[in-house]
C-alpha positions as CSV (number, residue, x, y, z in Angstrom):
1,M,153.7,82.9,57.5
2,N,151.9,85.2,54.7
3,P,150.0,88.2,55.7
4,A,146.5,87.2,55.4
5,S,147.0,84.2,57.9
6,F,148.9,86.2,60.3
7,L,146.1,89.3,60.2
8,F,143.2,86.4,60.3
9,L,145.1,84.7,63.4
10,R,145.6,88.4,65.0
11,F,141.6,89.6,65.0
12,G,140.1,86.1,65.1
13,I,142.5,85.9,68.6
14,A,141.4,89.3,69.7
15,A,137.9,88.5,68.7
16,A,137.6,85.8,70.6
17,C,138.8,87.2,73.7
18,L,136.8,90.4,73.4
19,W,133.4,88.2,72.9
20,A,134.6,86.3,76.2
21,I,134.7,89.9,78.2
22,V,131.9,91.4,76.5
23,Y,130.2,87.6,77.8
24,A,131.5,87.8,81.4
25,K,130.5,91.7,82.2
26,G,127.1,90.9,80.6
27,L,127.1,93.6,77.9
28,K,124.4,93.9,75.7
29,L,124.6,93.8,71.9
30,P,123.2,97.0,70.4
31,S,120.5,97.3,67.7
32,K,120.8,95.4,64.3
33,N,121.5,99.1,62.5
34,L,124.6,99.8,65.1
35,T,126.0,96.5,64.8
36,L,126.1,96.5,61.0
37,K,127.6,99.7,61.7
38,A,130.0,98.4,63.9
39,L,130.6,95.7,61.3
40,G,131.2,98.2,58.7
41,M,133.9,99.7,60.4
42,G,135.6,96.8,60.9
43,T,135.8,96.5,57.1
44,M,137.2,100.4,56.7
45,Y,139.7,99.1,59.2
46,V,140.9,96.4,57.0
47,G,140.8,98.8,53.9
48,N,142.8,100.7,55.7
49,A,145.6,98.3,56.5
50,G,145.2,96.3,52.8
51,A,146.0,99.8,51.1
52,Y,148.8,100.7,53.6
53,F,150.6,97.1,52.8
54,V,150.0,97.2,49.4
55,A,151.7,100.9,48.9
56,L,154.5,99.6,51.0
57,T,155.6,96.9,47.8
58,M,155.1,100.0,45.3
59,A,157.1,102.8,47.1
60,P,159.9,103.5,49.5
61,P,158.3,102.8,53.2
62,A,159.2,106.4,54.4
63,V,157.6,108.0,51.6
64,V,154.5,105.8,52.8
65,A,154.7,106.7,56.2
66,M,155.3,110.2,55.3
67,L,151.8,110.5,53.0
68,F,149.8,108.3,55.8
69,Y,150.7,110.3,58.5
70,L,148.8,113.3,56.7
71,Y,145.4,111.6,58.0
72,P,145.6,114.3,60.8
73,A,144.6,116.8,58.3
74,F,141.8,114.3,56.6
75,V,140.6,113.9,59.8
76,A,140.0,117.7,60.3
77,I,138.3,118.1,56.8
78,L,135.9,115.3,57.7
79,A,135.4,116.2,61.0
80,F,134.4,119.8,59.9
81,F,132.0,118.6,57.3
82,I,130.5,115.7,59.5
83,L,130.8,116.2,63.0
84,H,130.8,120.4,62.4
85,E,133.8,120.2,64.8
86,R,136.0,123.6,64.3
87,I,139.8,123.8,64.5
88,N,141.0,126.9,66.9
89,L,144.3,128.4,66.6
90,K,145.6,125.9,69.4
91,S,144.3,123.0,67.3
92,G,145.4,123.9,64.1
93,L,149.1,124.5,65.6
94,A,149.4,121.4,67.0
95,M,147.9,119.3,64.2
96,I,150.9,121.0,62.2
97,L,153.9,120.2,64.8
98,A,152.5,116.8,64.8
99,I,152.5,116.2,60.7
100,V,155.6,117.9,60.7
101,G,157.3,115.8,63.9
102,A,156.1,112.8,62.3
103,G,158.2,113.6,59.0
104,F,161.0,114.3,61.3
105,T,160.7,111.1,63.3
106,I,160.0,108.6,60.2
107,G,162.7,110.1,57.8
108,F,162.1,112.5,54.8
109,T,163.2,111.7,51.7
110,I,162.7,112.9,48.2
111,Q,162.5,109.1,47.1
112,T,159.7,108.6,44.7
113,G,157.6,105.4,43.8
114,S,154.7,104.0,41.6
115,A,152.0,106.8,41.0
116,L,149.6,104.0,42.7
117,G,151.7,103.2,45.3
118,T,151.3,106.8,45.9
119,F,147.5,107.0,45.6
120,L,147.4,103.6,48.0
121,A,149.6,105.8,51.0
122,V,146.9,108.5,50.8
123,L,144.0,106.3,50.5
124,S,145.2,104.4,53.5
125,G,145.0,107.8,55.5
126,V,141.7,109.1,54.3
127,V,140.3,105.8,55.4
128,Y,141.8,105.7,58.4
129,S,140.5,109.2,58.7
130,A,137.1,108.2,58.1
131,F,137.4,105.3,60.7
132,L,138.0,108.0,63.3
133,V,135.6,110.4,62.4
134,I,132.9,107.7,62.2
135,G,133.8,106.4,65.6
136,R,133.6,109.6,66.8
137,K,130.2,110.0,65.5
138,W,128.9,106.7,67.0
139,S,130.8,106.9,70.1
140,D,127.9,107.2,72.7
141,N,125.5,104.5,71.0
142,I,127.5,101.5,71.9
143,D,129.9,100.0,74.4
144,P,133.4,100.1,73.1
145,L,134.1,96.6,74.0
146,V,131.1,95.4,72.3
147,R,131.9,97.6,69.1
148,T,135.8,96.5,69.2
149,A,134.3,92.9,69.2
150,L,132.1,93.4,66.2
151,V,135.1,95.4,64.5
152,T,137.4,92.6,65.2
153,T,135.1,90.1,64.2
154,S,134.3,91.7,60.8
155,A,138.0,91.8,60.0
156,T,138.6,88.2,60.9
157,G,136.2,87.2,58.5
158,V,137.3,89.2,55.5
159,F,140.9,88.0,56.3
160,A,139.5,84.6,56.8
161,I,138.1,84.6,52.8
162,A,141.3,86.3,52.0
163,S,143.3,82.9,53.1
164,L,141.4,81.0,51.0
165,F,143.0,82.6,48.2
166,F,146.6,83.3,49.4
167,G,146.8,79.9,51.9
168,F,146.6,79.4,55.3
169,D,149.8,79.2,57.7
170,L,150.6,79.1,61.5
171,P,153.3,80.0,63.4
172,T,156.3,77.5,63.1
173,N,157.6,77.9,66.6
174,A,156.8,79.1,69.8
175,M,158.2,82.7,69.6
176,G,156.1,83.1,66.6
177,W,153.2,82.1,68.5
178,V,154.1,84.7,71.2
179,G,154.4,87.4,68.8
180,V,150.9,86.7,67.3
181,L,149.3,86.6,70.7
182,C,151.1,89.9,72.0
183,I,149.8,91.5,68.8
184,S,146.6,90.3,69.1
185,L,146.0,91.5,72.8
186,I,148.1,94.6,73.1
187,S,147.9,95.8,69.7
188,T,144.2,95.0,69.3
189,V,142.2,94.2,71.8
190,F,143.7,97.0,74.3
191,A,144.8,99.7,71.7
192,I,141.5,99.4,69.5
193,T,139.4,99.2,72.9
194,A,141.2,102.5,74.4
195,L,141.1,104.2,70.8
196,L,137.1,103.8,70.6
197,A,136.8,104.7,74.3
198,G,138.4,107.6,73.7
199,L,136.5,109.2,70.8
200,R,133.7,109.2,73.5
201,Y,135.8,111.9,75.3
202,V,138.1,113.3,72.7
203,K,137.4,115.3,69.7
204,S,138.4,113.3,66.5
205,T,141.0,115.8,65.3
206,H,142.5,115.7,68.9
207,V,142.8,111.9,68.5
208,A,144.3,111.9,65.4
209,T,146.7,114.4,66.5
210,L,147.8,112.5,69.9
211,S,147.9,109.3,67.1
212,A,151.0,110.8,65.8
213,T,153.4,109.9,68.9
214,E,152.7,106.1,67.2
215,P,156.2,106.4,65.3
216,V,157.9,108.2,68.7
217,V,156.9,105.3,70.5
218,A,157.9,102.6,67.8
219,A,161.5,104.3,67.3
220,I,161.9,104.3,71.1
221,A,160.8,100.9,71.5
222,S,163.2,99.7,68.7
223,A,166.1,101.7,70.5
224,T,165.3,99.7,74.0
225,V,164.8,96.2,72.5
226,L,166.7,96.1,69.2
227,G,169.3,98.9,70.3
228,Q,168.8,101.0,67.2
229,S,169.9,104.6,67.3
230,L,167.9,107.5,67.7
231,T,169.3,110.2,65.1
232,S,168.9,113.7,65.8
233,A,166.0,114.5,63.3
234,F,164.2,112.0,65.4
235,I,164.5,114.1,68.7
236,V,163.6,117.2,66.8
237,G,160.3,115.2,65.6
238,A,159.7,113.6,69.3
239,A,159.9,116.9,70.4
240,M,157.5,118.5,67.9
241,I,155.1,115.7,68.8
242,V,155.3,116.2,72.5
243,A,154.6,119.6,72.1
244,S,151.4,119.1,69.9
245,A,150.1,116.6,72.5
246,L,150.7,119.2,75.5
247,I,149.0,121.9,73.6
248,I,146.3,119.3,73.1
249,A,145.9,118.5,76.9
250,N,145.7,122.6,77.5
251,D,143.1,122.9,74.8
């Protein structure tokens, strides 16, 4: 199953579920202007994922991940100019702990890849940063469920076009469909809706810092489900990320 087909199914199933919820709850669509903005956010989400996965083909995964997890710093810069969010000492310390902690959990490496791969990894972080900042800017003007439905619909359209060029495949067994459904419902419907809803109440810089818990959760899940061992570097990094979250919680 090629990536374009997988992502088309992921976002397509998610969009269908979200629109069903929107209809059942009787939620209204936003104005044409806000609808277009939400659809634009969908293309940004696609751009982030696309740049990241292409970067993985040109540079070592650890390098790509480390460069991507610089995005809390990019969020801080964009939020300062667009949202006029200022970073105090606590927020700055939490951000540094999160970035360095992510480096420990992913695994620092001195390997290098192509210049284009490095550029795409950084670009992925920048695009994701813009997604968070813009999501925060428009957070009060549209219901999170409706906005997520529009974002996933936009992403579905982009990957439908991509599937025309790369071919369209379906999962070949039941476990394949279970995987697609889990990613569609848990990692897309729930996760993106929760992210966009959280942006209503939490500053974008705080959201970016707290999102650094992702590699910690992924590593713990791998250890639990796949039996992979946790290194001492991971434990140090996880402790730093937890510390950053506690600082944010008390800011």
